[in-house]
N, C-alpha and C positions, 0 to 999 in steps of 0.2 A: 415130822417128816411128811405127813399127809396134808397138813394145813398150809405149810409154806408155799408149795407150788400153786395152791389155789389162790392165796392172798397175793402172790407175786403178780398174777394176772390183773389184780384189782388195785395194785399199788399206784400212787401218784407217780407221774413220769420223772419228776425231779426230787424224789425222796431217795436218800442214799444210805440211811442208817439201818444196820442189821439186815442187809439184803445181799444175796449171793453175788460175788464178783464186784461189789460196790463198797465204798468206804469214804472216809473224810476227804481223801485226795480228790475223789470225783466231785464232791460238793464244792471244793475250792476251785476245781477246774471249771465247773459250771458258773460259779460266781465271777470268775475272770471273763468267761464268754459273755455274760450278761452285762458286766460293768465296764469292760475295757473296749468300748466302741466310741466313735466320734459323737453319736447321739444317744449314748447310754443314759439310763435313769440316774438322777443325782439325789433322789430321796429314798431312804431305806428305813423301814420299820424293823428295828431290832427288838424282838419280843421274847419274853420269858414266861412260860406257863408255871403258875404257882403250884409247886409240889405235885408235878404231873402224875407220876406213877402211883402215888398214894391217893389220888382223887378220882381216877377213872371210874366211871359208872359201871357197876356190875350188870345192871339192867341193859345198858346199851351194848356191852360186850356179848351178853347172852343172846340178845336179838340178832346181832351180826353173825355169831357162830351158828345159830340155827339156820341161817340162810345158806351157809356154805359147807357145813359138816353134817355127817350122819349123827343121829340123836345120841348114841353112846359116846362118841368122841366129844360132842359138845358138853355133855354132862361130866365127863372126866376132867376137862379143862376147868369147868366151873368149880369142881371139887378142890382143885389145886388153889384157885384164887380165893375160895371161901374157907379154906382150912384154918382151924383155930390157931391163934398165936399165943405162945406162953412166954411171958417176960417177967422175970423176978417172981415167979410163982403165980402170977395173975394171968388168967386165961381170958382172951377177948376173941369175939367172932367178928371178922371184918365185914362191913356192909358195903365197902367201896375200896378201890385201889387194887393194884396187882403187886405181888412180891418182887422187889428188885433182886436180880440174881437168879430168878426162876427161869427154867429152861424155855418157857413160852413167853416170858414177860416182854422182851423186845418185839416179838411178833404181835402180841396183843396191843402194844403201844402203837404199832403201825396200823393195826385194824381201827383203833380209835381215831387216829388222825388222818387216815385216808379220806380223800374227798375235799381236803382243804384247798388244794390247787384248783379244783373245779369251781369251788365257791368264789375264790378270789378272781378267777378268770371267767366267771359266769358260764361255766360249762365248755368253754372253748379252749381246749388244752394245747392244740397245735397252731402254728402260725400259718395263716392263709391271707391272700391279698383280697380282703373285702372290707366293708365299712366297719363291721364289728371288730375285726382284727386291728384296724387302725386305731380304734378307741382303746383297745387293750394293749397297744404297743407299750413296751417297757414296764408292764405289770407282770412280775414273775415271783414265783415262790421257790426257794431253795431250802430243803429240809434235811436234817440229819437227826433221826429219832424225834425227840421233843424239842430240839434246838433248831429254829428256822428264822429266816428273814424274808421280808416281802419288799419288793422294789416298786417304785412309782415315779412317773414323770413329774408329779407336782405334790405338794404337801396337802392341798385341799382334798384331792381325791383320796389320799390316805385317811384323813380325818373324817371325811363325810361319807365315804362309801366302804372302803376296805376294812377299816378297824371295826365299825359296827357289825358288818357281816361276819367277820372272824370271831368276834365275841359271842354272837348268836350261835355260830357253828360249835364253839367250844362248850357253851352252856349245855347243849343237848347231850354232851358226853360227860357232864359233871365237872368240867374243867373251867378255870378262870385265869385271866392274865395277871401276872404280877406287875402292878402299875409302877412300883418302885424300881424294878429291874428292866422295864421296857421303855424304849424311847424312840422318837422319830428323829432320824439323823440326816442332816444336810451334808452330803459328802464333800461339798466345796469348803466347808468350814470345820468339820469334825470327822471322827473315825468311829468304827464299831468293831467289836470282838466277835469272832465266830470260830469255834473249834480250836482255840488256842492261837488264832491268827488275828493280827490287827490290820484292818482294811481301811484305807483312806484314799483321797484323790488330791493330786497336786497339779498345778499349772505346768504345762510342758514348755520348756525353753526351746523355741523353734530354731534358734541358731545352732543347737546341738543335735537336732533330730529332723529327719525328713518326713515323719509321720504327720498325717492330716488331723489327727486327734488332738484337740486343744488341751486335753487333760491326760495325765498319766496315772494309772492305777497302782497304788503301793500296797503290796501284800507282804507282810513280814511277821516274824514271831512276836507275840504280844509281850509286853513288859513283864507281866505276871509269869509267863512261861519261862522267860530268861532268869528271873529272880529265883523261881522254884528250882531250876537246874543248878544255879550257883550255890544254893543252900545244900543241895545233895553233894556237890563237888567238895565244898568246904568241910562237910561232915566226914567225907572219906579221908581227907588230909588231917583230920583232927587228932588222930592217934600217931604219935611218933614211934611207937613200939611195933606197930603192924608192919610186916614185910612190905617193901615197896612194890614188889612184883604182885602182891595181892591187891594193893591199892590200884595199880595199873589195870589189872584185870577188871575190877569193879568199875573204874572210871571209864574204860573203853566201852564197856557195855552200856553205860549211861549216855556217853557222848555219841556213840554210833547210832543208837536208837533215836535220840533227839535230833541229830543232824539229818538222818535219813528222812524223818518226818517232815522237816522244814526245808528240804532240798528242792522242792518243786517251784520255788520262786527265786528269781535272781536278786530280789531285794533282801533275801536272807543273808547275803554275803557280808554285809556290815555287822549283823548280829553274830556271825561266825567269827569275825575278827575280834569283836568285843569279848566273845567267849574265850577265844584263844589267849587273849591278853590276861583275862582273869585267871585262867588255868596256870599261866606262867607265874603270875604274882603269888598265887596261893601255894604253888609248888616251892617257890623260892623261900617263902616264910617257913614252910614245912622243913625244907632242907637245912635251914639255919638253926631251927629248933632241935632238929635231930643231931646235928653236928655243931654244937655251939662253939667249939674251940678250933674249928677248921676254917681256913681262909676261903674266900670266894673262888679263887682259881682252883683249889682242890675240889670244891663242890662241882664246879663246871666240868672238870676233867672226869669226875666220877659218874655224873648223871647226864651230861649232855653229849649227844652223838650226832655225827653227820647223817644226812638223809638225802635220798635222791630227789624227793619232791621239793625240799627246801634246804637251807644251809644246815639247820640243826633241829633236833627234837630231843626231849629228855626221857630217860628210861633207865634200865639196869644193864642193857647190852645192846649190841649193834642190831640184833634180830628185830624185825618189824613188830612182832607180837609182844615184845618186851619193852615197847615204847608207847607213851601216851599218844593217842590219836590227835592229830592237828585238824581242827574243824575247817580251817581255811583252805585245806587241800581237797575238800570234798567237792564233787562235781554237782552243778545244778542240773536237775532232771526235768524232763518234759513228759507229761502224761497225756496219752492220746484220749480225747474225750469219748465217752460212750454214746451209742445211739440209744436214747432213753426207752424207746418202745420195744427193744429186743429182749425177749424173755430168755433167761439163762437155762430154763428147763426144756423149752421146746426148740430153742435156737442155740444150743450149746456150741455148735460149730463156729458161730460168730466169735465167741470168746477164745476158742482154741486156735483159730486162724488169724486173729488180730491181736497179737501180744501188745499190751498197753504200757509196758515199762520201756522207756526210751531214755538212754543216758548218753549225753554228748561226750565223746572222747574218753570213754570209760572202758577199762578192761573187763569190768563185770558184764557189760552188754554183750561182748563177744562170747563170754561163757554161757550166758542165758540163751543166746541165739543158737549156739552149738547144740543145745539140748532142747530146742523148740520151746523155750520159756516154761519148761516143766520140771518139777522136782524129780531128781534122779531115783528116789526111793518110791514115792507114792504115785509118780507119773501124773500128778495133778498140776494145774496151772499155777505159776508163781504170780502172786498178786502184790501190788505196790505196798499195801498196808501191812503185809505179813513180814515177819522176821526171816530173812533168807541168809543162810551161811554157805561158805565154800567148804567142800570136803575133799581131802586128798585121798584118791583111790589107793595109792601107795604112800604110807606115812613118810613124812620128811625124816623122821628118826631112822627109817630103814632105807634111805636113799631116794625117796620120792622127790620129784622136782615141782617147782611152782610154775607149771605150764598148763595150757588149756587142755592138753590131752590127759593130764593127771588130776584135773580139778573138775568137780561136778557141783551144780547148785542144788541145795537141799533145804527144806524147811528146818527151822531151828529145832523143833521137836524131833525130827528125824535124825538130825546131827547129834543131838544129845543121846539118843538111843544107840547110835552107832558107836559113839565114844564110850558109853557105859559097857557095851558088849565087848569092845576091844580090851578094856581094862580088866574085864572078868574072864578073859580067855587065856 
């Protein structure tokens, strides 16, 4: 609590991991800003730090903590990271690394990696019209914790200047680059993965667009992310004895979270259609196994219902919450970019007065706006990366309506608490 506001003032401008009011969506928005321009950089260094959390130098962390914390606080944090580890009865005393999952670990990771942006851009963090800035044009760093990429206008600058300076920077912190997992990518010919997204560049067909940009930036869910979700969906349909309503509840939770995360890019739409087709096929196999002697018309009549957003959806009743979510009906969202220099501790009003969730043609946006983009319970700002639920002030079971006057936005943890309290009263 005392260290975070101090480090916030020292954080790199375009570092988005484990920082207040920032998340992976902000990193992707920044990537789009950097790469989606007529003269954007076409070379990207996609690098991976080898075993980052387990290799961070204790000496370096200690030195940095002594600069910003009172002695007692610095000693306390060092006790946490130097605490003995017991595994299978064997006790070891760590000489390097920070425990993953520890309360201060993400913050200590940021302390270790802060300054990277200054090294890459030679101390010039902001864009100005001078000779030095012209030389640094299209050289940017976008970082989320220990996952980051560096852009460059040409391959030689990456190989001869940027990569050696970054290796030296990491070496001082006890870190090294994983050569097998890092690569220099030519966006005109290849793609790279960042935070579950696949980013690539295609030639624009001018007959279909008025844009002056000769390239079009493609940001879509990675193949691995899609496969992992399909595995989870298939496992839910694996049991033919489990009540379908229970399967729907679990599936909707998985699908809603996945779709919300990937809904900030219009290129996700194709992945949503692919996902919906897979859900349909998997459901059909499940239905035939559960009712092997029933004809297809009977299965369709039992499980398929009409829907306002499309002709049909499958579930156990006409009620919306008793039907599987259709990913193709999800709206593509736009996230307002942050001003990177604004400190959330000293300039909190900036975040309160500039809600950053923007949804085109979406009922949710009107509900958020009605409550000033704040949780009805905690009165705290609703952030894009957080799970946000709608809560009925008057339950529908008691005559409550699905209207904006009866619905309030709340964080999922708050909604769970309210639901638990209602059940036990």
